[in-house]
The first five atom37 places (N, CA, C, CB, O) and aatype in JSON, in Angstrom:
{
  "aatype": [20, 20, 20, 20, 20, 20, 20, 20, 20, 20, 20, 20, 20, 20, 20, 20, 20, 20, 20, 20, 20, 20, 20, 20, 20, 20, 20, 20, 20, 20, 20, 20, 20, 20, 20, 20, 20, 20, 20, 20, 20, 20, 20, 20, 20, 20, 20, 20, 20, 20, 20, 20, 20, 20, 20, 20, 20, 20, 20, 20, 20, 20, 20, 20, 20, 20, 20, 20, 20, 20, 20, 20, 20, 20, 20],
  "atom_mask": [
    [1, 1, 1, 1, 1],
    [1, 1, 1, 1, 1],
    [1, 1, 1, 1, 1],
    [1, 1, 1, 1, 1],
    [1, 1, 1, 1, 1],
    [1, 1, 1, 1, 1],
    [1, 1, 1, 1, 1],
    [1, 1, 1, 1, 1],
    [1, 1, 1, 1, 1],
    [1, 1, 1, 1, 1],
    [1, 1, 1, 1, 1],
    [1, 1, 1, 1, 1],
    [1, 1, 1, 1, 1],
    [1, 1, 1, 1, 1],
    [1, 1, 1, 1, 1],
    [1, 1, 1, 1, 1],
    [1, 1, 1, 1, 1],
    [1, 1, 1, 1, 1],
    [1, 1, 1, 1, 1],
    [1, 1, 1, 1, 1],
    [1, 1, 1, 1, 1],
    [1, 1, 1, 1, 1],
    [1, 1, 1, 1, 1],
    [1, 1, 1, 1, 1],
    [1, 1, 1, 1, 1],
    [1, 1, 1, 1, 1],
    [1, 1, 1, 1, 1],
    [1, 1, 1, 1, 1],
    [1, 1, 1, 1, 1],
    [1, 1, 1, 1, 1],
    [1, 1, 1, 1, 1],
    [1, 1, 1, 1, 1],
    [1, 1, 1, 1, 1],
    [1, 1, 1, 1, 1],
    [1, 1, 1, 1, 1],
    [1, 1, 1, 1, 1],
    [1, 1, 1, 1, 1],
    [1, 1, 1, 1, 1],
    [1, 1, 1, 1, 1],
    [1, 1, 1, 1, 1],
    [1, 1, 1, 1, 1],
    [1, 1, 1, 1, 1],
    [1, 1, 1, 1, 1],
    [1, 1, 1, 1, 1],
    [1, 1, 1, 1, 1],
    [1, 1, 1, 1, 1],
    [1, 1, 1, 1, 1],
    [1, 1, 1, 1, 1],
    [1, 1, 1, 1, 1],
    [1, 1, 1, 1, 1],
    [1, 1, 1, 1, 1],
    [1, 1, 1, 1, 1],
    [1, 1, 1, 1, 1],
    [1, 1, 1, 1, 1],
    [1, 1, 1, 1, 1],
    [1, 1, 1, 1, 1],
    [1, 1, 1, 1, 1],
    [1, 1, 1, 1, 1],
    [1, 1, 1, 1, 1],
    [1, 1, 1, 1, 1],
    [1, 1, 1, 1, 1],
    [1, 1, 1, 1, 1],
    [1, 1, 1, 1, 1],
    [1, 1, 1, 1, 1],
    [1, 1, 1, 1, 1],
    [1, 1, 1, 1, 1],
    [1, 1, 1, 1, 1],
    [1, 1, 1, 1, 1],
    [1, 1, 1, 1, 1],
    [1, 1, 1, 1, 1],
    [1, 1, 1, 1, 1],
    [1, 1, 1, 1, 1],
    [1, 1, 1, 1, 1],
    [1, 1, 1, 1, 1],
    [1, 1, 1, 1, 1]
  ],
  "atom_positions": [
    [[9.78, 34.79, 5.22], [11.03, 34.98, 4.85], [11.64, 34.04, 3.6], [11.75, 34.82, 6.07], [11.52, 32.81, 3.68]],
    [[12.4, 34.77, 2.24], [12.48, 34.44, 1.31], [14.19, 34.43, 1.17], [11.58, 35.17, 0.53], [14.87, 35.31, 1.69]],
    [[14.72, 33.42, 0.48], [16.06, 32.92, 0.66], [16.13, 33.16, -0.79], [16.39, 31.37, 1.33], [15.63, 32.32, -1.53]],
    [[16.75, 34.37, -1.34], [17.29, 34.44, -2.7], [18.77, 34.8, -2.8], [16.51, 35.42, -3.47], [19.4, 35.6, -2.12]],
    [[19.27, 33.87, -4.01], [21.05, 34.25, -4.04], [21.82, 32.96, -3.16], [21.48, 36.1, -3.02], [21.43, 32.16, -2.32]],
    [[23.22, 33.25, -3.91], [23.92, 32.62, -3.13], [24.52, 32.61, -1.81], [24.49, 32.53, -3.61], [25.27, 31.79, -1.3]],
    [[24.05, 33.65, -1.38], [24.93, 34.15, 0.4], [23.38, 33.78, 1.45], [25.58, 36.77, 0.58], [22.22, 34.19, 1.32]],
    [[23.99, 32.88, 2.45], [23.17, 33.23, 3.71], [22.82, 34.44, 4.42], [23.66, 32.69, 4.56], [23.76, 35.22, 4.59]],
    [[22.35, 34.58, 4.61], [22.18, 35.99, 5.99], [22.72, 35.55, 6.83], [20.76, 36.52, 6.72], [22.87, 34.34, 6.97]],
    [[23.08, 36.27, 7.47], [24.09, 35.89, 8.94], [23.0, 35.38, 10.03], [25.05, 37.51, 9.73], [23.54, 34.96, 11.05]],
    [[21.15, 35.33, 10.03], [21.02, 34.59, 10.85], [20.45, 33.4, 10.81], [20.67, 35.08, 11.48], [20.02, 32.66, 11.7]],
    [[20.51, 33.27, 9.14], [20.28, 31.87, 8.38], [21.57, 30.89, 8.62], [20.08, 32.14, 6.63], [21.5, 29.68, 8.86]],
    [[22.88, 31.76, 8.49], [23.74, 30.61, 8.88], [24.26, 30.76, 10.42], [25.0, 30.53, 7.86], [25.27, 30.28, 10.93]],
    [[23.47, 31.4, 10.86], [23.87, 30.62, 12.59], [22.75, 29.52, 12.52], [23.57, 31.89, 14.38], [22.81, 28.67, 13.41]],
    [[21.91, 29.44, 11.75], [20.84, 28.14, 12.39], [21.16, 27.0, 11.8], [19.2, 28.26, 12.12], [20.89, 25.89, 12.25]],
    [[22.06, 27.38, 10.23], [22.49, 26.17, 9.9], [23.47, 25.47, 10.9], [23.05, 26.3, 8.67], [23.4, 24.34, 11.4]],
    [[24.58, 26.61, 11.09], [25.12, 26.11, 12.17], [24.98, 25.45, 13.53], [25.49, 26.71, 12.3], [25.65, 24.57, 14.06]],
    [[23.73, 26.24, 14.02], [23.55, 25.47, 15.33], [22.44, 23.89, 14.81], [22.61, 26.79, 16.68], [22.03, 23.0, 15.56]],
    [[22.3, 24.0, 13.69], [21.81, 22.56, 13.08], [22.94, 21.73, 13.29], [21.39, 22.53, 11.44], [23.04, 20.93, 14.22]],
    [[23.58, 21.88, 12.62], [24.19, 20.91, 12.41], [25.62, 20.96, 13.66], [24.47, 20.94, 10.8], [26.79, 20.61, 13.49]],
    [[25.15, 21.37, 14.51], [26.25, 20.66, 15.99], [25.03, 19.61, 16.76], [26.96, 22.37, 17.61], [25.19, 18.83, 17.7]],
    [[24.03, 19.85, 16.15], [23.22, 18.45, 16.77], [22.92, 16.93, 15.48], [21.31, 19.19, 17.35], [22.64, 15.75, 15.66]],
    [[23.06, 17.4, 14.78], [22.73, 16.68, 13.66], [23.21, 15.34, 13.95], [23.27, 17.25, 12.4], [22.32, 14.51, 13.78]],
    [[24.55, 14.75, 14.41], [24.78, 13.23, 14.37], [24.26, 12.84, 15.65], [26.34, 12.74, 14.17], [24.23, 11.63, 15.84]],
    [[23.79, 13.68, 16.72], [22.59, 12.93, 17.77], [21.58, 12.66, 16.73], [21.84, 14.01, 19.18], [21.55, 11.58, 16.13]],
    [[20.95, 13.41, 16.55], [19.29, 13.81, 15.51], [19.33, 12.28, 14.86], [19.4, 15.52, 13.8], [18.58, 11.33, 15.06]],
    [[20.51, 12.42, 14.0], [20.17, 11.22, 13.27], [20.13, 9.68, 13.63], [20.89, 11.29, 12.38], [19.51, 8.73, 13.16]],
    [[21.2, 9.85, 14.83], [21.03, 8.57, 15.18], [19.8, 8.19, 16.26], [22.33, 8.2, 15.67], [19.56, 6.99, 16.41]],
    [[19.36, 8.76, 16.7], [17.69, 8.92, 17.44], [17.31, 8.74, 15.91], [17.01, 10.77, 18.47], [17.19, 7.54, 15.65]],
    [[17.15, 9.33, 15.12], [15.98, 8.92, 14.16], [16.34, 7.57, 13.59], [15.73, 10.01, 12.91], [15.38, 6.89, 13.22]],
    [[17.1, 7.24, 13.5], [17.85, 5.6, 12.55], [17.11, 4.67, 14.03], [20.6, 5.43, 12.31], [16.26, 3.78, 14.03]],
    [[17.83, 5.29, 15.16], [17.02, 4.33, 15.98], [15.17, 4.18, 15.9], [17.45, 4.79, 17.45], [14.43, 3.21, 15.77]],
    [[14.95, 5.64, 16.05], [13.4, 4.94, 16.14], [12.74, 4.36, 14.63], [12.23, 6.25, 16.74], [11.52, 4.21, 14.67]],
    [[13.28, 4.09, 13.58], [12.72, 3.64, 12.53], [13.04, 1.96, 12.59], [13.27, 4.47, 11.27], [12.34, 1.04, 12.16]],
    [[14.14, 1.93, 13.17], [14.75, 0.19, 13.35], [13.04, 0.32, 14.18], [16.88, -0.39, 14.69], [12.06, 0.53, 13.47]],
    [[12.93, 0.19, 15.37], [11.85, 0.07, 15.94], [10.57, 0.29, 15.47], [11.98, 0.61, 16.74], [9.68, -0.49, 15.83]],
    [[10.31, 1.21, 14.73], [9.14, 0.97, 13.59], [8.84, 0.02, 13.26], [9.23, 1.37, 12.52], [7.83, -0.62, 13.56]],
    [[10.2, -0.37, 12.12], [10.36, -1.4, 11.75], [10.24, -2.93, 12.17], [11.1, -1.15, 11.54], [9.74, -3.88, 11.57]],
    [[10.95, -2.84, 13.53], [10.31, -4.37, 13.95], [9.27, -4.27, 14.42], [10.96, -5.2, 14.9], [8.64, -5.33, 14.49]],
    [[8.54, -2.94, 14.98], [7.14, -3.0, 15.42], [6.44, -3.73, 14.24], [6.5, -1.49, 15.73], [5.66, -4.59, 14.64]],
    [[6.52, -3.62, 12.93], [5.44, -3.62, 11.92], [5.68, -5.05, 10.96], [5.55, -2.11, 10.96], [4.94, -5.6, 10.14]],
    [[7.22, -5.42, 11.51], [7.7, -6.56, 11.04], [6.69, -8.1, 11.38], [9.18, -6.55, 11.69], [6.27, -9.02, 10.68]],
    [[6.57, -7.64, 13.31], [5.68, -8.68, 13.96], [4.46, -8.21, 14.17], [6.13, -9.16, 15.19], [4.09, -8.79, 15.19]],
    [[3.37, -7.31, 13.72], [2.11, -7.09, 13.29], [1.51, -7.99, 12.44], [2.04, -6.0, 12.79], [1.85, -8.05, 11.25]],
    [[0.85, -8.54, 12.82], [-0.38, -9.52, 12.05], [-0.72, -9.31, 10.94], [-1.61, -9.54, 12.56], [-0.68, -10.22, 10.12]],
    [[-1.27, -7.75, 10.54], [-1.67, -7.03, 8.96], [-0.87, -6.68, 8.26], [-2.37, -5.91, 8.86], [-1.21, -6.16, 7.2]],
    [[0.82, -6.86, 8.68], [1.73, -6.48, 7.6], [2.27, -7.75, 7.38], [2.8, -5.36, 7.9], [2.53, -8.67, 8.16]],
    [[2.4, -7.6, 5.93], [3.0, -8.79, 5.23], [4.5, -8.74, 4.85], [2.24, -8.99, 3.98], [4.99, -9.85, 4.67]],
    [[5.36, -7.65, 4.68], [6.68, -7.43, 4.57], [6.76, -6.2, 5.01], [7.26, -7.63, 3.34], [5.83, -5.41, 4.82]],
    [[7.97, -5.86, 5.7], [8.86, -4.81, 5.55], [9.81, -4.45, 5.14], [9.07, -4.53, 6.07], [10.8, -5.01, 5.61]],
    [[10.07, -3.33, 4.04], [11.15, -2.96, 3.3], [12.13, -2.2, 4.08], [10.73, -2.25, 2.19], [12.27, -1.02, 3.76]],
    [[12.93, -2.75, 5.2], [14.15, -1.86, 5.1], [15.16, -2.47, 5.41], [14.17, -0.75, 5.84], [15.28, -3.58, 5.91]],
    [[16.27, -1.41, 4.98], [17.66, -2.66, 5.11], [17.97, -2.75, 6.57], [19.35, -2.16, 4.25], [18.95, -3.48, 6.66]],
    [[17.67, -2.43, 7.53], [18.26, -2.79, 8.85], [18.1, -3.63, 9.41], [18.15, -2.22, 9.63], [18.76, -3.94, 10.4]],
    [[16.72, -4.57, 8.74], [16.05, -5.68, 9.28], [16.84, -7.19, 8.59], [14.32, -5.46, 8.87], [16.94, -7.54, 7.41]],
    [[17.34, -7.86, 9.89], [17.93, -8.9, 9.21], [16.75, -9.82, 7.86], [18.45, -9.93, 10.58], [16.97, -10.53, 6.88]],
    [[16.22, -9.6, 8.15], [14.9, -10.21, 6.99], [14.83, -9.59, 5.32], [13.18, -9.64, 7.75], [14.27, -10.21, 4.42]],
    [[15.62, -8.05, 5.08], [15.55, -7.48, 4.34], [16.93, -8.59, 3.32], [15.59, -5.92, 4.87], [17.89, -9.23, 3.74]],
    [[16.42, -8.39, 1.98], [17.53, -9.2, 1.07], [18.25, -8.25, 0.98], [17.22, -9.86, -0.36], [17.9, -8.41, -0.2]],
    [[18.9, -7.41, 1.0], [20.21, -6.84, 0.83], [20.6, -6.14, 2.14], [20.25, -5.85, -0.39], [21.22, -5.1, 1.92]],
    [[20.37, -6.49, 3.76], [20.75, -6.51, 5.06], [22.37, -6.38, 4.8], [20.19, -7.87, 5.88], [23.03, -5.37, 5.04]],
    [[22.71, -7.17, 4.47], [24.65, -7.58, 4.42], [25.21, -6.16, 3.87], [25.26, -9.18, 2.93], [26.08, -5.42, 4.33]],
    [[24.48, -6.08, 2.86], [24.98, -4.85, 1.82], [24.73, -3.17, 2.91], [23.61, -4.9, -0.02], [25.53, -2.25, 3.06]],
    [[23.7, -3.29, 3.32], [23.37, -2.11, 4.11], [23.66, -2.14, 5.3], [22.19, -1.78, 4.1], [23.18, -1.18, 5.9]],
    [[24.42, -3.06, 6.13], [25.55, -3.12, 6.89], [26.75, -2.62, 6.56], [25.76, -4.18, 7.13], [27.47, -2.33, 7.52]],
    [[27.29, -2.39, 5.23], [28.65, -2.22, 5.0], [28.25, -0.47, 5.17], [29.39, -2.98, 3.35], [29.0, 0.34, 5.72]],
    [[27.39, -0.26, 4.79], [27.04, 1.49, 4.44], [27.02, 2.07, 5.36], [25.78, 1.97, 3.85], [26.46, 1.67, 6.38]],
    [[27.67, 3.21, 5.27], [28.07, 3.97, 6.51], [26.93, 4.24, 7.27], [28.78, 5.26, 6.23], [26.86, 3.87, 8.45]],
    [[25.51, 5.19, 6.4], [24.56, 5.06, 6.9], [23.81, 4.48, 8.22], [24.34, 4.79, 6.21], [23.0, 4.92, 9.03]],
    [[24.6, 3.11, 7.97], [23.58, 2.41, 8.34], [24.3, 1.7, 10.22], [23.23, 1.12, 6.81], [23.91, 0.85, 11.02]],
    [[25.26, 2.51, 10.18], [26.48, 2.42, 11.49], [25.44, 2.5, 13.08], [27.87, 4.24, 11.36], [25.63, 1.92, 14.14]],
    [[24.37, 3.43, 12.67], [23.76, 3.71, 13.6], [22.94, 2.27, 14.73], [22.88, 4.7, 12.88], [23.0, 1.73, 15.83]],
    [[22.01, 2.24, 12.96], [21.75, 0.84, 13.32], [21.97, -0.19, 13.85], [21.68, 0.47, 12.91], [21.25, -0.99, 14.44]],
    [[23.66, -0.16, 13.46], [24.05, -1.57, 13.79], [24.51, -1.6, 15.21], [25.19, -2.13, 12.83], [25.07, -2.65, 15.52]],
    [[24.41, -0.65, 16.2], [24.87, -0.32, 17.67], [23.75, -1.36, 18.61], [24.67, 1.64, 18.07], [23.81, -1.37, 19.84]]
  ]
}
């Protein structure tokens, strides 16, 4: 499938609309999964540091909490 030009085909428009309907749910789950992985790695003895703004150990955690993208992690 080749997409050329500024106009979506009806099928591609349908795919985009279908994906947008579940985007908030998927993003919340992605954020939750990322937090679980970050916490696991932070406690792993072979990992020195985890650079993930959702963790309280991150130097800019307070700034990240103010960010709208981090709302799902704060719950």
